[in-house]
N, C-alpha and C positions, 0 to 999 in steps of 0.2 A: 223189657224182657227178654229171656235169650230163648233163641228156636232151637235149643239143645231137645233134643227126647227122644227114647227109644220104644220101639215098637216090639210088643211080642205077643204070643197067644196069651188068654186070658186063663186065667187058676181060679178055683174056688174062693182061696183067699182074696179077690179083688172085688169078689160079691160086693160088700158094702159100698167101696169106694165106685163101684160098678153102678149102683142103682142109685146114689145121690148122683152121680153126673148127669144120671138118665134123668133123675128128676129134674137138676137144676135146666137140663136141655129143653126139656118141655118146658117147662115154665116162659123159657125164653124163645123159642121157636111159636108155640103156639098160644101166646098172650092174647093174640087178638081174636082168637078161635073160639076157644073155652074160656071159661068164668073161674071163678078163684076158688068155686065148691071142687073142681074136679081136681085142682094142683093140691087142694088142701088133704082131700080123700087120699091123691097118691102119695103123699109124704106121712098120713096119718102111721104112725106106730106098728098097726096091725098089717099095711096092705106093704109096708118098708118091709117087715119079718119076713112075711109072704112070699115079696117080689125075690130078696138075697136065698131063701130057700130053692126057689122055682129055679134062678139063676144055678146057683150049684149042682143040680138035678139036668140042668141043661149042659153043664158041661160036659159031664158023661156020655151023652146020646151022640152016637157016630155020625148021626145026619147034621149036626150042630156045631160052629165053630164059631169062635169069636177072640180077637186081637184088641189090646189095651196099648194108648198110648202114654207111657209114663216121663214125666219132668219132674225131676227134684223131688221124685219120691211121692208124687201124686198123679192118678189117673188123672187125663185132661184131654182125654178120648178116648172112642170104642167104635169098633166095627163088630157085627153079629151075623151072620149068615148061616142058612143052610142051603146042603147038598141036593135036595131035593122039597120044593115049594111046601109049606102046610098051607098053602091055598086050593083046592082042588082042584078049580078050571087050570091051574099053570102046574099043579101035581102031577095032572095028567100028560100035558104036556112035556113031561121029566125036566122042569124048569129050576134051576136051583134060585135062591130069592137071598137079595140083600136084606135084610130085616133093620137094621139102623146103621146109622154112622151120626154120633154126637160127639162134637167140640164144645170143652168149655171154650163159652162166647169169648172170654177174654185171651183164648189161642188160636180164633176166627181168624181164617183170612190170610193164613200162614202156610198153607199147601197140605196140611196133616190131612184134610178129607183128601186128597186127591190119591196121597198115600196108601190109606186104606182102601180106597178104590181097586186100586192096582190091587194091594195084597189079595182083596177078594176075588178079584178076576185070575190072577195066579194061583189060586187054592180051587176054582173049583175048575179048572183048564188040568191043572194034576190029578184031577177026576176023572178026564173028557167028558165034559160037560161044560157046555160054550152056548148054551141060553139061558137067560136069567132075566129075574123082574124083579121092580123095587115098586111099593106101595109109596103114594104120600095120598096126604089128604088135599081134597080138590083146592082146598083154601089159602094154602102152605105153598103162595107163588113162591116164596123164595127161595125153596126146595127145589119146586117142579124145573125154577132157570136151569139150578146145577145140573138136576137131570137129564136136562135136556140139553146142555155146554157137554154133557158126559157122552151124547148121542142116544141117549133114548126115545125111542119109539113110544108116542102116550096108545096105548092099548084099548080098545071100544069097550073092555071088561070094567066093570066099578062093582064095589061091594060097600055095605055100608059098616061104618069105625063107629064107634061112640057118638050113635045118631048124626056122623060126617059121611058126607060122602066122599069114599078112599078110591085112587085112580091108580091107574097102575104105568108103569113104562118097562119096556123089553128092550133085552137089550142082546145080540150076537156077539161073540166074539170070532 
């Protein structure tokens, strides 16, 4: 496997590959957290179509930004963020939010996630935003280890996501 890849801003044309990768990573990351029904529903034609259209609308939102990682014409990684968190608790504090970093399982452990994390931090810093949050399911221990390694501080705030407890790591640049 080659490590050659490029990172660029996502476009509407990326929507289909973006959603496909998102579903693949969900299946891998959450296989021990959700049952098969959840994955099958996310991958249904109707939900995929709705997700593609939603992504295309998000691209036009000035609060939203997204990058993709390409290798040999395929999207192998993605990052999505917002300058002002959609979570009311953090929105009031004027926190940005890193909503997703997804790397194709066959390309993980090559530093791509760290590259995307750095891009996220530069993106918000360029807007004079110095605090951000990352939400993660409490049961997703591998992701939690990464967020802690990246310097995240576990916050006391939590909420419900798909009938699971979502917890949050906060960061200050």
